[in-house]
C-alpha positions in Angstrom: 182.3 18.1 -56.0 184.4 15.8 -58.2 186.6 13.0 -57.0 189.7 15.1 -57.8 188.4 18.0 -55.6 187.6 15.6 -52.7 191.2 14.2 -53.0 192.7 17.7 -53.0 190.5 18.6 -50.0 191.7 15.6 -48.1 195.3 16.4 -49.0 194.8 19.9 -47.8 193.4 18.7 -44.4 196.4 16.3 -44.0 198.9 19.1 -44.9 197.3 21.5 -42.4 197.6 18.9 -39.7 201.2 18.3 -40.6 201.9 22.0 -40.5 200.3 22.3 -37.0 202.3 19.4 -35.8 205.6 20.9 -37.1 204.7 24.3 -35.5 204.2 22.6 -32.2 207.5 20.7 -32.6 209.4 23.9 -33.4 207.9 25.6 -30.4 209.0 22.7 -28.1 212.5 22.8 -29.6 212.8 26.5 -29.1 211.8 26.1 -25.4 214.3 23.3 -25.0 217.0 25.5 -26.6 216.2 28.4 -24.3 216.5 26.2 -21.3 219.8 24.8 -22.5 221.1 28.3 -23.3 220.3 29.4 -19.7 222.2 26.4 -18.4 225.2 27.2 -20.6 225.1 30.9 -19.5 225.0 29.9 -15.9 227.9 27.4 -16.3 230.0 29.9 -18.2 229.5 32.5 -15.6 230.4 30.0 -12.9 233.6 29.0 -14.7 234.7 32.2 -16.3 232.8 35.1 -14.8 234.2 37.8 -12.6 235.1 36.8 -9.1 232.1 38.6 -7.7 229.8 36.8 -10.1 231.2 33.3 -9.6 229.1 30.8 -7.7 230.8 29.1 -4.7 232.4 25.7 -5.2 234.8 24.2 -7.8 234.5 25.4 -11.4 233.9 23.2 -14.4 236.8 20.7 -14.8 238.4 21.6 -11.5 238.5 18.9 -8.8 237.2 19.8 -5.4 239.7 21.2 -2.9 240.3 19.0 0.2 242.4 19.8 3.2 245.2 17.4 2.1 245.4 18.5 -1.5 248.4 20.6 -2.7 246.0 23.4 -3.8 244.7 23.7 -0.2 248.2 23.8 1.3 248.9 26.9 -0.7 245.7 28.5 0.6 246.0 29.3 4.3 242.2 29.6 4.8 241.6 25.9 4.1 244.5 24.5 6.1 243.6 22.7 9.2 244.0 24.7 12.4 247.3 24.2 14.2 247.1 22.6 17.5 
């Protein structure tokens, strides 16, 4: 084997290692993207889904409702009991 062939063989080995590393990185990024998409889907459903699909609690960007807030005063179910 000539010096040039040994050099090309070493380059080939390095390139294969680089390709393996990049494939692993792409797989990790795809898993991360899938997790983030699931989070976005859940938050979108929470904020904008049908009433039957919404999760309990305030939606994105909406402050929590307290008994003394104006929003609560319009909702009889959260007003303090009379007495």
